[in-house]
N, C-alpha and C positions, 0 to 999 in steps of 0.2 A: 629546649635543645639540651643535649647531653652535656655540653660544655658549661651549662648554667646550673647543673645539678650539684648540690653540695656533696662533699665527701666527709663521712663521719666515721669515728672509731666504732668498731663492731660492738663494743660493750655498751655503747650509747643506744643501740637499737635492738639489743637482745635482752630478754628478761631472764635468761639463764645461759651461763657459759661454765662448763664443768670440765676439768681435766680428769682423765682416767686415773685409776689407782696405779701406784708404782710397783706393786707386787704382782707376781704371777698367780692367777686364780687356779686352784687345784681342780683339774678336770676329772671326769669319770669316763670309763670306757663303754658306757651304754647310754642309749637315748633317755633323756629326761625332758620335762617341760621347760627347762632353763638352758638358754643358749648364750654363748659368749661370742661377741663380734671381735674379730682380730683385724689387723691392718689388711690382711689378704682378702678379707670379705668386702672391702670398700674399693669400688672401682667404677669409673665412667659415670659418676653421678648417682650410682645406686649402691645399695647394701644387699649383698647376696647372702641369704641365710642357709643356702644349701650345704655349705661346708663348715658350719659353726662347730665349735667344741661344746660339749655338754658339761654341766655342773649340777651339784645337788642343791636343794632348796636353801640350806643354811648358807652356802657360799653365795648364792644369788642375793639373798637378803643382806648379807654383809657387804657385798660389793655395790649395792644400790642404796646404801643409807644416805648418801649425799644427794642423789637425784636418780629418778627412774627415767627411762626413755619415753618419748611420746611421738605419735605419728607426726611427721613433718619436721622433726629435729634434723639438723644438718650435722654430719659427722666429718671430721677432718683428720687425716693421718699426719702426725707430726714427726714421724720417723719410719724409715724402712718400709715403703718409700715415703718421701715428703710430698704433701699436696694432693693426695687422692681425696676425693670428696664423694659423699653419698647422702641420700635422704632416707629416713626411716619410714617404711611403709607398714611395718608390723612391729608392735612394741611389746606385746604381752610375753613375759618371760624372757626378754632379751636384754642383755646388758653389755657394756663396753669393756674390752680387755685393755691391755697396755698400749701406750703410744697413740691414743685417740683423744680427740676433743669433741665435746657435745655443745651445739649452739641451738638455742630456741629463740626464734624471732619474736619480738614484741609485735603482735598482730595489729596494733594501732599505728605502728610506724613502718613496719617492714613485712612484706609478703614472704612467707617461708620459701616458696619456689624461687623468688627473685634472689634471695640470699644464696640458695643453692647455685643458681646460674652465675651469680657474681663470683662465688668461690671457684667456679669452673673456668672463669674468663682468664685470658692472658694477663690482664691487669693484676688480678689477685694471685694468680700462679707466680707472677714475678715477685710479688710481695712475699709470698711464702719462701721462695728461693733466696731472697735477700736477707731473710731472718734466720738462715741456717746457722746454728750455733757452732762454735769451734771448741777446741780443747777436748774433743772426744774422737775416738776412732770412727764412730758412726755419726754422720750428719743428722741433725735434728733441729726442730724449732723449739725454742724455749717456751715453757708454759706461759710465762709472763707476756711474751710477745704475741701469744695467741689472742690476747684481749685488745691488741692495738691495731689490727689490720683495718685499713680504710676502705669502706665500701661506698659506692655512689648511692644517693638517696633521692630519686625522683618522687613526685607525688604518688601516693599509694595506688590510685587507679592506673597510672602509667606503669607502675611496677607489675600490677596484675595483668595488664595487656601484654607487656613484654614477656612475662613468665608463661602466659598462655601460648603465645606464638612459639617461644623456644621449646615449650613442652611438646607441641605438635611435631616440631622438627626432631626433637629428641626421640619421640616414639618411632619416627620413620628411620632414624639412624639405628635404633635398637633392633628394628626388624631386619635391616640390612646386615647388621652385625650377627644376628642369629642365623640368617641365611648363610653368611660366610662360614660361621662355625659348623653349620650342617654340611656344607661342601667340604670343609676340612675333614670332618668325621667320615664322609664318604670316601675321600682320598685315602685316609688311613685304613679304612675297612678293606678297600681294594688292595692296598699295599700288603696288608697282612695275609689276605686270601691268596694273592698271586705269588708273593715273594718270601713268605714265611711258612704258610701252611701248604703252598703249592697246590691249591685246589684245582686249577685248570689241568695241571699235569696228572693229578690223581684221577680226575674224571676221564681223561683221554686214555690213561693206562687201563682203566676198567671198561673201556668201550663206550663211555657215555659222552654226550656233548657237554662241554663246559657251560655253566649257567651264567646268564647276565652279560653275554658278550656276543658280538657278531662272529660270523664264520671267519672273517678276515683276521680278527684279533685272536681267535682260538687257534688259527693256523700258526701263530708265532710261538706257541708253547709246544715243547716236546711231548711225546706220548709214552715216555718211559723214564725210569730212574736209574741211576748208576751209583755203585758203592764208592765212597771216597773216605779219606782219613777223617773227615768231619761228619760222616754219616751219609744217609741217602740224599742225593742231589738230583735235580732234573738232568736228564741226559744232555751232555754238551755244555752244561753250565759249570762254573767254578767259583770258588771263593778267592778274592784277592784282597790284599791289605788296602785299607781305606786310602792311604797316602798315594798309592799307585794311580788313583783316579783324580788326583789333583795336579794341576800344572803350576800352581803358585800358592804359597801360604806365608803369612807374616802376622806378627803380633800387632796390637792396636796402638792407638795414640791418644793423647789427652789435650795437648796444646796449651794455650793460655787463654784467659778470660778476655783480655784486651790485646789489641795488635801491638807488636813491638818490632824491633829491627830483625829479630830472628824469626818470629812467627807472625807473618803479615797476611796470610791467606785465610779467608773465611771458610769454615767447614762445619758440617753437622757431625756430631759424635754419637754413634749409636752404642748404648750401654745394654747390658743384659736386661735391665729393668724396662728398657724401651721395646724389647722384642714382642711382648704381648700387645703393647699399644699399636705397633706398626702392623701387626697381623690384623688388627681391627681398625686400621686406617686412622689411628690417632697419632698425630705428629707434633702436637704443641709442646710436649715436654722434652723433646730431643735437644740436648744442649748445643748451642751454636757458639763455636770458639774459633781460635786462630791457630794455624799450624804453618809449617814451612812447605815450600814447594817440593823440596827434596823428600820429605816424609810423605806428602800427599801422592807423589808420583808412584810410590810402591804400595800405597794403601787405599787409593781411591776405589770405592765400590762401584761395580758395574752390573749390568743385567746378567743374571745367572750365578752370581756369587752367593756364598753362604757366610753368615756370621755365626760363630760358635762362642758361647759364653764358657770361658775356661777357668774362671776363678770366682770366688764369692759363694753365694748360696747359703742355705740353712736347712734345718731338718724338715721344715714344711715346704721349702722351695729349693730343690736340689740344683746344683750347678749343671750346666749342659744344655740350656735352652738354645735353640738354633732357629735362624731366620733365613729363608730363601729370598734373595733380592730380585725384584723385577723392575722394569721401567715404570710400572704403575706406582711403586713405592718411591723410586728415585725421583720421579717427576713431580712429587709433592713438595720438593725442596728447591729453593732458589740458589743453592750452593752445593758443592760436592759433599759426599758423605764418606766417613771413615769408621771403622770399628773403634770402640774405646779400649783403654789399656787392659781391661780384664776380659777382653774378647779377642778373637782371632779371625782374620780373613781366610777363607778357604775358597780357592778358585778351581772348580772342576774342569776336567779336560773338555767338556762339552755341556751345552745347556741341558740336554736330555739327561745326561749323567747327574747334573746338579739337581734336577727335580727328584731323581731317585735317591740321591744322598740326603737331600732335605727331608724326604719322607722317612728314610732310614733313621736319621737322627731324631726326628719327632717320635718315631715308634719306640726306640730304645729309651728315650727320655721318659715316655709314658710308662714304660716297664720298670723304671727306677734303675736302669742299668748304667746310667752315666756316672753314678757313684763308683762304679767298678773301673 
């Protein structure tokens, strides 16, 4: 039984635990055989090498003097964000950048995949959160604490059975996530074609049938353009300020970690960093806190709302991520939801308008225009 399994410090069952270097590795602007993993490459139990930075051979050798990566090593982000976990599937020419920890299981005691899923579990995620260091503007896990996390230790055959089952489920989840990403890409392609490039209008203006749509949908588009101060626009269409399409907007909330006389209502707080998770049906890292009924009354998220990230961000991750809220997302929580302090609630005048605005914000974010 799981209640009978002992809990041991992770340094007792790992043959290697290495913290990354504290300096920034100098990158080069051209592809090389040597790639640096950053915190943004670690997500959902995997390490994505598609967007790695490249370095030269001398930098790679210098940054891997302490330890090189091996297939099966588990990677943990200890800052920005905290608690992302991934497993190394390809190790040749790959090394860790800043704010990452490397764990190599002792195969006589611990199955590497079981270590991965242990780190992904709510139990360990809670430990990661409880070790957030203070005294810094950016929350982080201290390197020393990264050796102390407690993991359950069933017999090795049990670990392997558990890891095998979870691996099968993980593969299914990955397939669904990839399907969702494909659907999002299709939506963005349609949005650009219809409302940025005006392809259906151009086709009708040239006497052609618009491609990829029924006659009923094609009928909704005009067959000519008109001159406006902003350039050529489909006939009968106009540009309006974003705010005119909103009926309510307000800044976010943060509440308190524990209930008190002022803040006594349980609420989930959606941060900018939670937006990619929620788009992929990941809810476990959304903070659950306490707020007041008064604040909740004007900030409670509902079907059709948008959350816009309005502060934070970095060079690699610009501010301005946006999430369209649906009942599918809201229904995954046992409590109401609010935007966090660095986000803003945007309530469109109608659900269909909200879908359009969500696609619009996703499009301009992808174009890098939210910095403007």
